[in-house]
N, C-alpha and C positions, 0 to 999 in steps of 0.2 A: 397310305390313304388318310386324308384329313379327317379329324373328328367330325361326326355328323352334327348338323345344326339342331337336330332333334333326336331324342332318345328312341321313341317308339317302343313297341314291345318286341318280344322274341320272334314274332311272326312278321315284323315289319309294318305293323298297323300303328297309325298315329292317332291318339286321342288327346286333343290339345285344348286347354282352357286359357283364354286370354283375359287377364284381370287388370284392374287399374281403376283410378278415380274416374268420375264422369268427365268426359272431354279429353281423356288421355289417348284416344285413337283406337279403342278396342274394336269397334265395328269395322273400320277400314282395314285394320291389321288382320282381323279374322277373315275378312273377304279376300285379302291378298294371299293368306296362307291357304285358304280353300281353293283358290284358283291354281296355285302352284302344285298342290298335292292332290287335287281333284277329289276332295272330300267335302261333304256338306257342312254348312254353318248352322248351328243351333243358337238362335238369338233368344236369350232369357227374357228380355223385356217384352218381346212379342208373345211369349208364352204366359207371362205373368199378368199382363193387362188385357182385358177385354175392351171392346169399343166403349168410349165414354169414361175411360180411366177406371173401369170397374176391375177390381183385383180378384184373381182366382182364390179360392180357398187353398190354404197351404198344402193340404193333402192332395188335392186335385192338381196343384202345380207340380208337386213332386212326381206324381204319376205321369203327367204330361212330359216332363223332362226325361224321366226314365224310359218312357216309350220311344221318344225321339232318339235317344242314345242307342237303345236296343235295335232300332231299325237300321242304324248306320254300321253295318258289319265291316265295312272297309275303312272305318275311322270317322272322326268328326272334329270340328272346331267349335267350342262353346264360347260364345261372346257374352261375358258377364260373370257376376259373382254370386249374389244371393246366398251366401254361405249359411246364414242362420236359418232361412226358410227351407233350404234344401238339405240341411244337416250333413254337409260334406259329400253329398251324392256325386257331384261332378269331380271334386278333388280326388276322391277315392279311386275313381276309374281313369283319371287322366294319366297319360304317359309323360306329358310335358305341360308345364305351366309357364306362360309368358306374361311377365309383369311389366306393364307399360307405366313408366314413372317420369314423364317429361317435366320440365320446369313449370311452375304454377302459372307464370305469365302466358305460356303457350296454351295451357289448359283453359284459362279464363278467356283468352282471345277466341279459341275454338268454340267455347260454350256460347259466348255472345253472338258470334256469327251464325252458328247453327240454330240458336233459339230464334233469332230474328228471321232467318230464312224459313223456319217452320211456322212462325206466326203469320207470315205473309203468304204461306202456301207454296213456296218454291221448293223446299225440301220436304220429303215425306215425314210423317210423325214417327215417333219411336216405336209405336205399335199401331196397326190399322184402327182407325176410328178414334184415336186419342189425339185430338187437335189441341194446340197450345194457343193461349191468348196472351196478349201483352201483359195484362195484370197478373196472370198466373206465373209468367216467366220472371217478371221483375219485382212483384210485390207480394209473393206468397212464400211461406216457409216450406212449402212442398216443391218449390221450383228447383230445377237441376242446378242452377247457379248457387242458390242458398245452400243446398246440400253439399256441393263441392267445397264451398267456403267453410262449412262447419264440420264436415266429416273427413276431410283430407288427412288430418293428423292421426285420427283413430285408424283409418284404413292403412295408412303408411306403417303404423306400428304392427298391425296384423300381417301385412305383406312382408315386412322386414323379418319378422319371426319365421315366416314360411321360408324365406330365402336362406336364413341361417340353418334351418333344420332339414330342408328338403332339397335334394340334388336334382329334382325335376324342374326347379324354378330357375328361370333366366330373367334377369332384370335389364331393361333398356331405359336409361334415364336421361339421355341427351335431347338435343333438338331434332331428333329423328335420324341423324346420319348413321349412328350405330345400328339402329333398327333397319335402316335401308340397306346397309352392308350385309346384315344378317339375312334379310329377305332375298338378296341377290344370290347368296350361296345356298339357299334353301331349295333342295331338290329331293324328289322322291327317290329313295333308295329301294331297289327291288328287294323282294323277300329273299331271293337267292343270295344277293350280295350281302345282306344283313346276316344271313346264317353263316356265310363263309367268313365275314369280317370279324 
């Protein structure tokens, strides 16, 4: 029997966190995992931001995330990181952590395309009611593009340390082929099979 694509827990429940820099493909990958395993996605951006880019209080945010995870008895896929604000809440409960680390040129291209499509209203915003303007995207220090440029090295150091110390972490760093191959073999293993395996 080939090694499973995911660890899961002893009962065959998968609690998966998808991490990576902005534009690395977290939301798309979380959605694909959710579809294959039939478990819900918890998007941290949607829980953190209220309409108009108003941020929740950190304690309220933690409680919201905890409630969402507790509701998902059959497992979950968390899209996002927010480690400092959540104080490791997701990482502590995750059975598997998927680190998306594609080349920066791919990330930058995705961010530019996504931002433009959001500005013109073709793509939905990262959270309901949080609309993006041209000036915010391209001329603000709070823009996702600026954050990707300035925080990539710091996040990579953090994620690299996680990879070294934590056997739950899997890194996908290519132009998506390795991730695509992994997603193809990702299947839900029944609880009985996991107990016997």
